[in-house]
C-alpha positions as CSV (number, residue, x, y, z in Angstrom):
1,X,8.9,6.0,3.7
2,X,9.7,5.2,0.2
3,X,7.3,3.1,-2.4
4,X,9.0,1.8,-5.6
5,X,7.2,-0.2,-8.8
6,X,8.2,-3.2,-9.4
7,X,8.8,-3.9,-13.2
8,X,9.4,-7.7,-14.8
9,X,9.2,-7.7,-18.5
10,X,8.8,-4.3,-19.0
11,X,5.2,-5.1,-17.0
12,X,4.2,-3.1,-13.8
13,X,3.8,-6.8,-11.2
14,X,4.2,-4.4,-8.0
15,X,5.1,-2.4,-5.7
16,X,7.8,-2.8,-2.4
17,X,6.9,0.2,0.1
18,X,9.6,0.7,3.0
19,X,8.1,2.1,6.5
20,X,11.1,3.7,9.0
21,X,9.5,2.8,12.1
22,X,9.8,4.2,15.4
23,X,12.1,3.3,18.1
24,X,9.8,1.5,20.6
25,X,8.5,-0.4,17.6
26,X,10.3,-3.7,19.0
27,X,8.5,-6.2,16.6
28,X,6.2,-6.7,14.1
29,X,3.4,-7.3,16.0
30,X,3.8,-4.1,17.6
31,X,2.6,-2.2,14.0
32,X,-0.8,-2.8,12.5
33,X,-0.6,-3.1,9.0
34,X,-3.9,-2.6,6.5
35,X,-3.9,-3.6,2.9
36,X,-6.8,-3.2,0.8
37,X,-7.1,-3.0,-3.3
38,X,-6.2,0.5,-3.0
39,X,-4.5,1.9,-0.1
40,X,-2.8,1.2,2.8
41,X,-2.9,2.1,6.6
42,X,0.1,1.2,8.4
43,X,-0.3,2.2,12.5
44,X,2.0,1.4,16.0
45,X,-0.5,-0.5,18.0
46,X,-0.1,2.6,20.3
47,X,-1.5,5.0,18.7
48,X,1.4,7.2,18.0
49,X,2.3,6.9,14.5
50,X,-0.2,6.6,11.3
51,X,0.9,6.1,7.2
52,X,-2.5,5.9,4.9
53,X,-1.3,5.7,1.5
54,X,-3.1,4.9,-1.7
55,X,-1.3,2.7,-4.2
56,X,-1.3,4.3,-7.6
57,X,-2.4,0.9,-9.1
58,X,-5.2,-1.5,-7.5
59,X,-3.3,-4.5,-6.0
60,X,-4.4,-8.2,-5.0
61,X,-3.9,-7.6,-1.3
62,X,-4.1,-11.4,0.1
63,X,-1.0,-12.0,-1.8
64,X,0.9,-9.0,0.1
65,X,4.5,-10.1,2.1
66,X,5.6,-8.3,5.1
67,X,9.3,-8.9,6.7
68,X,10.9,-6.2,9.9
69,X,14.1,-5.3,10.6
70,X,14.4,-5.2,13.7
71,X,18.2,-4.3,13.9
72,X,17.2,-0.7,11.1
73,X,13.3,-0.9,12.3
74,X,12.3,-1.3,8.8
75,X,9.6,-1.9,7.6
76,X,9.0,-3.7,3.8
77,X,6.0,-4.8,1.8
78,X,5.9,-6.6,-0.7
79,X,2.8,-6.1,-2.9
80,X,2.0,-7.5,-6.5
81,X,-1.2,-5.5,-8.8
82,X,-4.3,-6.7,-9.2
83,X,-5.0,-9.2,-12.2
84,X,-8.1,-8.6,-14.1
């Protein structure tokens, strides 16, 4: 996995998390993704793989976007930081 900060005009605006999924994952329905303000948990529905990460800064869990590339088995989350 890879977690990268996203900056706009010198300000931290969010994070991009890219995760390589196991070969047996064929669609986004095969994966459970739970995002809170302080962490993310990604696991396969069969329970064989899991990833738990703490965010470097609090995020807005209601504004997350997720996309999966079926060909490369790559899940990409774009997560904005929480605003005061």
